[in-house]
C-alpha positions in Angstrom: 0.0 0.0 0.0 2.9 2.4 0.6 4.2 1.6 -2.8 0.8 2.4 -4.3 0.6 5.7 -2.2 4.0 6.7 -3.5 3.0 6.0 -7.1 -0.1 7.9 -7.2 1.5 11.2 -5.7 4.6 10.8 -8.3 3.2 12.7 -11.4 6.6 11.6 -13.2 6.1 7.9 -12.7 2.6 8.0 -13.9 3.5 9.9 -16.8 6.2 7.3 -17.6 3.4 4.6 -17.4 0.9 6.5 -19.8 4.1 6.9 -22.3 4.6 3.4 -22.0 1.1 2.7 -22.8 1.4 4.6 -26.0 4.6 2.8 -27.1 3.3 -0.5 -26.2 0.2 -0.1 -28.2 2.1 1.2 -31.2 4.4 -1.8 -31.2 1.4 -4.1 -30.6 -0.3 -2.7 -33.6 2.5 -2.7 -36.0 3.7 -6.5 -35.3 0.2 -8.0 -35.0 -1.2 -10.2 -37.7 -3.3 -8.5 -40.2 -7.2 -8.7 -40.2 -9.7 -9.5 -42.6 -12.8 -8.0 -41.0 -14.8 -10.7 -42.8 -13.4 -9.7 -46.2 -11.2 -11.4 -48.8 -8.5 -8.7 -48.4 -6.3 -8.4 -45.4 -5.8 -5.0 -43.5 -3.5 -3.8 -40.8 -4.1 -4.1 -37.2 -3.8 -0.4 -37.0 -6.7 0.0 -39.5 -8.2 2.9 -37.6 -4.9 5.0 -38.0 -4.8 4.1 -41.8 -8.4 5.5 -42.2 -7.3 8.8 -40.5 -4.1 9.0 -42.4 -5.5 8.3 -45.9 -8.2 11.0 -45.1 -5.6 13.7 -45.4 -4.4 12.4 -48.8 -8.0 11.9 -50.2 -8.8 15.6 -49.1 -5.8 17.1 -50.9 -6.4 14.9 -53.9 -10.0 15.9 -54.3 -11.4 12.5 -53.5 -14.6 11.9 -51.6 -13.6 11.4 -48.0 -16.9 9.6 -47.1 -17.0 6.6 -49.6 -15.5 3.3 -49.2 -11.7 3.0 -50.0 -11.5 -0.7 -49.5 -8.1 -1.0 -51.2 -6.6 1.0 -48.5 -8.5 0.3 -45.3 -11.8 -1.4 -43.9 -14.7 0.9 -42.8 -15.7 4.6 -43.6 -14.1 7.9 -42.4 -16.7 9.7 -40.3 -15.0 12.7 -39.0 -15.1 16.3 -40.3 -13.1 17.5 -43.2 -11.2 19.8 -40.7 -10.1 16.5 -38.9 -8.7 15.1 -42.0 -6.8 18.3 -42.9 -5.3 18.7 -39.4 -4.4 15.0 -39.2 -1.8 15.6 -42.0 0.5 16.3 -39.4 0.8 12.6 -38.6 0.0 11.6 -42.4 3.0 12.9 -43.7 5.3 11.0 -41.2 6.3 7.4 -41.9 3.5 5.2 -40.7 5.0 3.6 -37.5 6.3 7.3 -36.4 3.0 8.9 -37.3 1.0 6.1 -35.4 3.3 6.5 -32.3 2.8 10.2 -32.2 -1.0 9.9 -32.7 -1.2 7.5 -29.7 0.9 9.7 -27.7 -1.0 12.8 -28.4 -4.1 11.0 -27.1 -2.6 9.5 -23.9 -0.7 13.0 -23.1 -3.8 15.1 -23.6 -5.8 12.9 -21.2 -3.0 12.7 -18.8 -2.2 16.5 -18.5 -6.0 17.5 -18.5 -6.3 15.4 -15.3 -3.4 17.4 -13.8 -5.2 20.5 -15.0 -8.2 20.1 -13.1 -8.6 22.7 -10.4 -9.3 22.3 -6.6 -8.2 18.7 -6.1 -4.9 17.6 -4.7 -2.0 15.7 -6.4 -2.8 12.3 -4.8 -6.4 12.6 -6.0 -5.3 13.3 -9.5 -3.0 10.4 -9.2 -5.8 8.2 -8.3 -8.0 9.3 -11.2 -5.1 8.5 -13.7 -4.5 5.1 -12.0 -8.3 4.3 -12.2 -8.3 5.0 -16.0 -5.1 3.1 -17.0 -6.5 0.0 -18.2 -9.4 1.6 -20.1 -6.7 4.2 -21.7 -4.8 1.0 -23.0 -8.0 -0.5 -24.5 -8.5 2.8 -26.2 -4.9 3.2 -27.5 -4.8 -0.3 -28.8 -7.6 0.8 -31.2 -5.7 4.0 -32.4 -9.1 6.0 -31.8 -9.6 9.4 -30.8 -11.6 8.8 -27.6 -8.9 9.6 -25.1 -8.0 12.7 -27.0 -11.8 13.8 -26.6 -12.0 12.9 -22.8 -8.9 15.0 -22.5 -10.2 17.9 -24.4 -13.4 18.0 -22.4 -11.4 17.8 -19.1 -9.1 20.6 -20.5 -12.3 22.7 -21.3 -13.7 22.3 -17.8 -10.3 23.4 -16.2 -10.2 26.4 -18.7 -13.8 27.5 -18.1 -13.1 27.3 -14.2 -10.1 29.7 -14.8 -12.2 32.1 -17.0 -10.2 31.2 -20.1 -13.2 31.0 -22.4 -11.2 31.2 -25.8 -9.3 28.1 -24.9 -12.2 26.4 -23.2 -14.5 26.8 -26.2 -11.7 25.8 -28.5 -11.5 22.5 -26.7 -15.2 21.9 -26.8 -15.6 22.6 -30.4 -12.7 20.5 -31.3 -14.5 17.5 -30.0 -17.5 18.5 -32.0 -15.3 18.5 -35.1 -14.0 15.2 -34.2 -16.9 13.4 -33.0 -20.3 15.2 -33.3 -21.5 14.1 -29.9 -19.2 16.7 -28.2 -22.0 19.1 -28.7 -23.5 17.8 -25.6 -20.6 19.7 -23.6 -22.1 23.0 -24.7 -24.4 22.5 -21.6 -21.5 23.5 -19.4 -21.9 27.1 -20.7 -25.0 27.4 -18.4 -22.7 27.1 -15.3 -20.6 30.0 -16.1 -21.2 33.8 -16.5 -20.5 36.0 -19.5 -22.7 34.1 -21.8 -22.2 36.6 -24.7 -18.4 35.7 -24.5 -19.0 32.0 -24.5 -21.2 32.4 -27.4 -18.9 34.7 -29.6 -15.9 32.6 -28.9 -17.6 29.3 -29.7 -18.9 30.9 -33.0 -15.6 32.2 -33.9 -14.1 28.7 -33.4 -17.0 26.9 -35.4 -16.5 29.3 -38.4 -12.6 28.8 -38.4 -12.8 25.0 -38.3 -15.5 24.8 -40.8 -13.8 26.9 -43.3 -10.3 25.5 -42.6 -10.5 22.8 -45.3 -11.0 25.6 -48.0 -7.1 25.8 -48.2 -6.9 22.4 -49.7 -10.1 22.1 -51.7 -12.1 24.1 -54.3 -15.3 25.7 -53.2 -17.2 23.1 -55.1 -15.5 20.4 -53.4 -15.7 22.2 -50.1 -19.8 22.2 -50.4 -19.9 18.5 -51.6 -17.6 17.6 -48.5 -19.9 18.8 -45.9 -23.1 17.7 -47.6 -21.7 14.2 -47.9 -20.3 14.2 -44.3 -23.8 15.0 -42.9 -25.6 12.5 -45.4 -23.3 9.9 -43.7 -23.9 10.8 -40.3 -27.7 10.6 -40.8 -27.3 7.3 -42.3 -25.2 6.0 -39.8 -27.7 6.6 -36.9 -29.6 3.5 -37.8 -26.7 1.1 -38.2 -26.4 -0.4 -34.7 -27.3 -0.3 -31.2 -23.8 -0.3 -29.6 -23.0 -0.8 -25.9 -25.6 1.7 -24.9 -28.8 2.4 -23.1 -30.7 1.4 -26.2 -28.6 -2.0 -26.4 -29.3 -2.7 -22.8 -33.1 -2.0 -22.9 -33.3 -4.3 -26.0 -31.1 -7.1 -24.8 -32.1 -7.2 -21.1 -35.8 -6.2 -21.3 -36.7 -7.2 -24.7 -37.9 -3.6 -25.4 -37.9 -2.6 -29.1 -37.4 1.0 -28.3 -37.2 4.0 -30.6 -33.8 5.6 -30.6 -35.0 9.0 -30.8 -37.4 8.7 -27.9 -34.6 7.2 -25.7 -32.2 9.8 -26.6 -34.9 12.6 -25.9 -35.6 11.0 -22.5 -31.9 10.9 -21.7 -31.5 14.5 -22.6 -34.5 15.3 -20.5 -32.9 13.7 -17.5 -29.6 15.3 -18.4 -31.1 18.7 -18.4 -33.3 18.3 -15.3 -30.5 19.3 -12.7 -29.6 22.2 -14.7 -32.9 23.8 -13.3 -31.0 24.1 -9.9 -29.5 27.5 -10.9 -28.6 28.2 -7.3 -26.1 25.4 -7.4 -24.1 26.7 -10.2 -21.8 28.5 -7.7 -21.0 24.9 -6.2 -17.8 23.6 -7.6 -18.8 20.0 -7.0 -22.1 20.6 -8.8 -20.2 21.8 -11.8 -17.7 18.9 -11.7 -20.7 16.4 -11.7 -22.2 18.0 -14.5 -18.9 17.6 -16.5 -19.1 13.9 -15.3 -22.6 13.7 -16.6 -21.6 15.0 -20.0 -18.7 12.4 -20.3 -20.9 9.4 -19.4 -24.0 10.5 -21.4 -22.2 10.9 -24.7 -21.1 7.2 -24.4 -24.0 5.4 -23.0 -26.6 7.3 -25.3 -24.4 6.6 -28.4 -25.7 4.0 -30.4 -22.4 3.2 -31.9 -20.6 3.2 -28.6 -17.8 0.3 -28.5 -15.3 -0.9 -26.2 -12.6 1.9 -26.8 -15.2 4.7 -26.4 -15.6 4.0 -22.8 -12.5 5.7 -21.9 -14.7 9.0 -22.1 -17.3 7.4 -19.8 -14.5 6.1 -17.3 -13.1 9.6 -17.3 -16.5 10.8 -16.2 -16.8 8.2 -13.7 -13.4 9.3 -12.1 -14.6 12.8 -12.1 -17.9 11.7 -10.3 -16.2 9.7 -7.7 -12.9 11.6 -7.0 -14.2 15.1 -7.0 -16.9 14.8 -4.2 -16.8 13.4 -0.7 -16.7 9.6 -1.0 -19.3 7.1 0.3 -19.9 3.6 0.5 -22.5 3.3 -2.2 -20.3 5.5 -4.6 -17.4 3.1 -3.9 -19.3 -0.1 -4.6 -20.5 1.7 -7.9 -16.8 2.6 -8.6 -15.5 -1.1 -8.2 -18.2 -2.4 -10.4 -17.1 0.0 -13.2 -13.6 -1.0 -12.8 -14.5 -4.8 -12.9 -17.3 -4.9 -15.5 -16.4 -1.9 -17.7 -12.7 -1.6 -17.5 -11.8 -5.2 -17.1 -14.6 -7.1 -18.9 -12.8 -7.0 -22.3 -9.4 -8.1 -21.0 -8.0 -11.5 -20.7 -8.6 -11.6 -17.1 -11.9 -13.1 -18.0 -12.2 -16.3 -20.2 -13.0 -15.8 -23.7 -16.3 -17.8 -23.5 -17.5 -15.5 -20.6 -16.6 -12.5 -22.9 -18.0 -13.7 -26.1 -21.1 -15.4 -24.9 -22.1 -13.1 -21.7 -20.4 -9.8 -21.5 -20.5 -8.7 -25.2 -24.0 -10.0 -26.2 -25.4 -8.4 -22.8 -23.6 -5.1 -23.2 -22.3 -5.9 -19.8 -19.5 -3.1 -20.4 -22.1 -0.4 -20.5 -24.4 -1.4 -17.4 -22.2 0.0 -14.6 -21.9 3.4 -16.4 -25.6 3.5 -16.8 -26.0 3.0 -13.2 -23.5 5.5 -12.3 -25.1 8.1 -14.6 -28.3 7.5 -12.8 -26.5 8.1 -9.6 -24.9 11.3 -10.9 -28.3 12.6 -11.7 -29.6 11.7 -8.4 -26.4 13.6 -6.8 -27.0 16.5 -8.8 -30.7 16.7 -7.9 -30.9 15.6 -4.2 -27.6 15.3 -2.6 -25.9 18.0 -0.6 -22.7 18.0 -2.6 -19.4 18.3 -0.8 -16.0 18.4 -2.0 -13.5 15.4 -1.5 -11.2 16.1 1.7 -7.7 17.1 1.0 -5.4 14.0 1.3 -2.8 14.2 4.2 -0.1 13.1 1.9 -0.9 16.1 -0.6 -0.3 18.6 2.2 2.9 17.3 3.2 
């Protein structure tokens, strides 16, 4: 226990572990056997990175970003044209190097965003990072942007708390241009004064990132890109249920629910605590609204998959570690660690993972319960900050 306590207060040691995750995930991806994804052609294990990398070349070559390029990679590119352009920073590097720096960016942004959170001590930040390590590895092994999104939302909260609205709104707008569900984080604006500044800074970043691809394409191509992107997102909505509330209701309760109605109900519950305007001055209340955002965008995402849950787990960490602990919260935290974080790992035999955990969306269930507890806490609990750890004061 003393060794663990020394670890969680040692920022440098935790940083080395996080950097090791980026390096390990990169090496694992490069040296793993190719996948066929049920097709005749073989694709690299780091297929997601190839999708991102090739999107830049498709953009500057005037090709359609949002059609199948099966000779290069499996699956579709679903991010914004601005993301494709900015990803050129990595695309121009040799693949192995670019993959490593992409993984490094994801883990580093999440790591430093936790240490940027205000009003919590060094040990608590170390506990949050430690709690997220396994889920961070899962996300990084899939070369996706989920850890980056989680980190940007944490940074946004830290900037808004410090009245740095230009930087805070930039972080939120960036998440929207990566994955559209970042738009839910705009609810954080209700918690802070100077709404006009929040509005015009957000508008400025939206305009800038929207028009950014014009430097690489013609005006006609620019219009076609955005039309095709929106068409893809609209069609993608009906594709699957994912590890989500919708999937949980269908599998556990045999409810053939309408996705729109479920999401509207989820949004109504999400917004309900925001009626407690007098609580906006309570730091813990604001932190739990952030936690609600982080969990909501995953459990109400019909395309949520295992690597997406680093965002939800970041929300769970904010919820648990930024308020005074209690026994029920601790039990829920443990359930999330076991059944959300560890369920896809080799700690459970393959037949349990394949026959029970995956079909019954077990990974999502603790986060669904915790989100319900977050809403309860926001509505009814006398929220108190987490006591400062003794080790942090010494």
